[in-house]
N, C-alpha and C positions, 0 to 999 in steps of 0.2 A: 763239103763237110762229110766226114765218115760217120757211118751209123753203127751203134753198138746195141745189142739186145741183151738185157740182163734177166736172168731166170733165177729166182729165189723165192722163199716163202715169206713174202713181204706184205704185212698188213698196213693198210693206208692210214688208219686212224692213229695219230701219234699219242692219243691219251688212253691207250690200252696196254696191258702187260705184254701183249703179243707183238707190239710194234718194236722194231729193232733199229735203233738209230744208226748203226753201222751202215745199213743200206742207204740211208739218207746221205751220209758222208760220201759214200762211193758215187752215188748219182750226181751229187753236187760237184764233186771233183772232176768227173768226166765231162760234165757240161762246161766247166771252166776251161777244160783242155780242148774245147771246141769240137766235142763229139755230139752228134745228135743221138740222145739216149732214149731208148724205148725199154720199158720194163713192165712185167705183170704185177698187178697189185690186187690184194684180197680185201673185200669189203663185204661184211655180213657173209652170205654164202655165194657171192659172185666173184668172178675173175675179170679184171679189166686190163686193157692195154693202155698204158700211160706214156705220155710224151709231153714234157713241160706241164702246161696247165690242162692239156687235153686228156680225156679219159673215155675210152670206148669199151662198152660191154662186149665180152667174148663168150663166156659160158658160165654155168653155175655148177655147184656140187651139192650133193645130198647132205643136209645138215643133221646127221644122226646124233643122238645123245651118247652113243657108245664111242668114247674118245679115241680108242685105237682104230676103229673103222673110219671115224671122221678124219683122222690124220692121213690114212691111206687115200681117202676120197679127195682130200685137198691136193696131195702130191700128184695124183692121177689127173686131176683137173688142170693143174699147172702144165703138165706135159701135153694134155689135150689142147689147152689154149695155145701153146707154142705151135702145135700142128696147124691150128686154125689161122694163126697169125701169118705163117708162111704161105698157107693156101690162099690168103687174101692178096698175095702178090708182093708183100713187103720183102725187101732184101736188106741184108746187114753185112758189114765187113767183119765184125767180131761178135761172137756170142760169149758172154761171160756168165758162167753157171756156178752157183754155189752147190757143193755136193749135197744131194738129197737122196733119200731112199727111192728106189725105182718102183714102177707100177707097170701095168700092161700097155700104157702109152709111151713108155720111156724110150724104147728102141726106135719107134717110128719118129718121135720128136728129134732124136739125134740124126737120123737119116735125112729128115726134111731139112735140118740146118746144114748138113753136109752138102746136100744137093744144091744149095744156093751159094756154095763155095765160100762160106764165111769161115774164119778161123775160130776154133772152139777152145776156150780156156775154162778149166774147172778149178775152182778154189776149194781146197781141202782145209776147213777151218781148224781142225785139230788133227795133226799128223804125228804118229801113225794112228789112223782112225780105228784100227782094230782094238787098240787099248780101250777106247771108249765103249765100243760094242761089247767087249768081254766083261766090262764092269756093269752093264745093264742088268738090274736085279729082277725085272719083270720077264718071266719066261717067254711068253708069246712075243713080246716086243723084241727080245734078244734073238729069237729064231728068225723073225721077220727081217731084222737088221742084218743078220749074218747071210741069209739067202739073198737079200737085196744087194749087199756089198759084193758078193761073189758074182752076181749078174752084172753089176756095174763094171767090175774089173774086166769081165768077159767082153764088154762092149767098148772098152777103153781105146780100141784102135781108131775110133772116130775122133778122139780128142787130140788136138795139136799140142797142148801144153797144160800141165798141172801146176797150180800155184799153191805151195804147201806152207801152212802156218804151223810151225812146230820144229821137230827134229830135222836136221839137214839131210838132204838127199837130192840127187840130180835125175832120178828116175822114179816113176810111180806106175805100177802095172805095165811095165815095159815101155812106157812113153816118157818123153822128155819132161823134166820138172825143174822148177826153181823154188827157192825159199823166199817168202815175203813175210811182212809183219802187218799186224793190224794198224790202221791209220786213224786219224781223227780230223775233224773239221772244227775250227774254232768259232765259226760264224754264229752258231746258236748256243754256244757254251760261254756264259759270262765269267769273268774273273771274279772270284769271291771278294767279299768285303769283311775281313776278320772282325768279329765282335764278341769277345769273350774275356773271362778273367783267368789269370794264371793259376789260381788256386781252386779252380772248378773245371775239371777236365771232362771234355765230351769227345767221344770216339764214334765215328760214323762207319757203319757197315752197310754198303749199298750194293744189292745184288738180287738176282733171281736165285734164291738161296739153295745151295746143294752142298753135299758133304765135302767137296774139294775146296769150298771156301773156308772150312776149318774154324768157324766162329766159336765152336765149343772150346777150342784152345783159349780163346779170349775170356770166355765165361769161367773156365777153370782157373785161369790166372787171376781174375777178379775175385773169385772166392778166396784164394790164398792171400791176396792183398788185403781183403777186408778182415781176414782172420788175424793178420799180423800188424796191420797199420790202418789208421783211418784219418791220417793227417790231411790228405787232399781228397776231396770228393771226386769220384769217377762215375760217369754215366755212359753207357753204351747204347747207341741208337741203331736198331736193326731195321733198315728201310728196304722193303721189297716183299715179294711173295715167295711161297714155298715151292721149289721145283721138284724135290724128290722125297719129301717127308722129313728132311733134316730139321726144319724149323720146329716141327712138332716135338722132336727129341730135345731141341735146345730150350723150348718152353718148359719141358719137364725138368731139365737141369736147373733152370732159373728158379722154378718153384721149389725144388728140393733144397737148393742152397739159400732160399729166402732172399733172393736178389731182385725181387720185383721192382723195387724203387731205383735200382741201378741199371737194369737192362730193360729197355723199352722196345717192344715190338710195334713199330710205327705203321706197318702195312705198306702197300705200294704208293709211291709218290712220283709225280711226273712234272717236267717242265719247271716253271717258276716255283712250284711247291717245294722243290729241292733246295732252293736258295737259302732258306732258313737254316737248314742242316749244315750246308757248306760254310755259312758265315759263322755259326756258333760252335762248330766242332774244331778242335785244334788239329786233329789228325784223323785220317780215314784208314780203311783197311783193305788191302788187296787180298789175293788168295793166300790162305795159310795152310792149305791141304793139298797142293798139287801132287805131292808125293803119294797121296792116297789113290791117285789114278795113274801112277807110273810116270809122272813128268817132273822134271826139275827146272824147266824153263818154259816161259810162255810170254807171248806179246798180247796181253789182255787189253780189251777196250776200256775196262774200268780204270786201269793205271793211266791210260791216255786221257781219260776224262779228269782224273785227279790232277794230272800234270797241267791240263788246260785251265782248270779251276784255280790252280795255285795252292793246293792243299797237300802237305806232306802225308806220307802213308806208310803203313806197316806191311812188310812183304816177306814171305818165305820163298825159296826158289829164286830164279833169276829172270829178269827181263832184259833181253840182249840190247835194248835201246838205251838203257840207263845204268849199265854196270859200273860206269865211272862217275856217276853223279850221286855220291853218297849223302850230300846235303839234302836231297829230295826225299829220301825214304829211310826207314828204320828196318834193318835186316834182322830177321829172327830165324831160329833153326828150322831145317826141313824135317821135322818129326812131329809127333803128337804131344810133345811136352807143353805144359801150360805156358802161356805168354807171361813174361815177367813185367807186370804192370809198373813196378818201381822203375825199371829201365826205360819204359815208355815215357813216364812222367819226367824223368831226368833229361831225356832228349828234348822234350817239349819245353822245359824250363830253360834249356840252353839256347833256344832260338831268340835272338835279340830283335830282329826286325821282320815281322811277318809279311809286311807289304813288299819288301825287297825280295824275300824268298819267293813269294807268290808270283811276282813279275818275272823272276828268273826262270821259274818252272814253266810258265806259260810261253815265254820266248823259246825255251828249249823245245817244247812240244811243237811250236810253230815251225821251227827250223828242222826238226829231226823226226817228227811223227806224222807227217802228212800222207794222205793216200796218193797224192800226186807222185811222190817218189816211188811208190810201189807200182803204180800203173805204168810209169815210164819204164820200169824194169820189165814188166810183163810185155808191153808193146814192143820193146826192143827185141825180146826173145821170140816173138812170133813174126817179126819182120814187117810189121804194119807201120 
């Protein structure tokens, strides 16, 4: 059985905002593909080496209250832990690394991995990554990310393959690259059980909220709808935390437009607590503001979760996996115009059988949106 080492900022507690289900999906998929998977996990201020149900303490990081410093300490400790793992005598066939900012232990970690002759793959989760760096509004973070990225590129000769999620390219930093998409695992995502009335519309916005989600477009659209018509009640549920200050601005909009009874800020929800929203909302919302960060297409995890749950969704831009599946989503313009709530309501009313639609969406996700297909592509390209 071949061994794979996964390096990412992975919080072990699934009931926190910091936990990222994507990593769970990746680990589960690789284990099903008969890989012996080792990965670093964060719990409190400790880094552990995990393998199946085993968890071994490797090192700690200083838990400062200064968030920017804490972030750097975490990344550095992950690289430090990687060095310690290799020095323990463990060998791996593949190292799968999610792109992260560098630190003073970064180069040594790459060299250690290279010395054990494992193939190194780096996933770039948003390509080209320079667009995201340039949009960072906090000056110190922006400078750090720019310097970090420049050094990362300088050390890219250690990397065997880059896996890019985003724009198409066959090279990154002078090294071979392939395009992949985000995948999903259906094991822990239940199919929803629709339970709503046609004349009482509920819309679900589920995200770690930032400006590229564009939910202000939905709020603006609801204001216009309320001013012109009130035949059908519409309620928007915003579920999640504030990533960049956008939620604070959206709260002000809601207050100014007196929409407090129609736009509900639910806060973060996890696991089975989300089932109520999926069952009672007719439609969910993907990203409505990708154009704000210079993108027109994306393979977002949220769309894959909506597909797996069997809930249709609103989307601007394109997702390459579903361009020909128009029954599953409502396409809106790629601009800052208010969302036409009347159009959304008409599309919802036109749906005759919610259960059939949900089953079709889930089956499509199972057949076309798995991480297995993406890892097969990666492994084929590194010759493992």
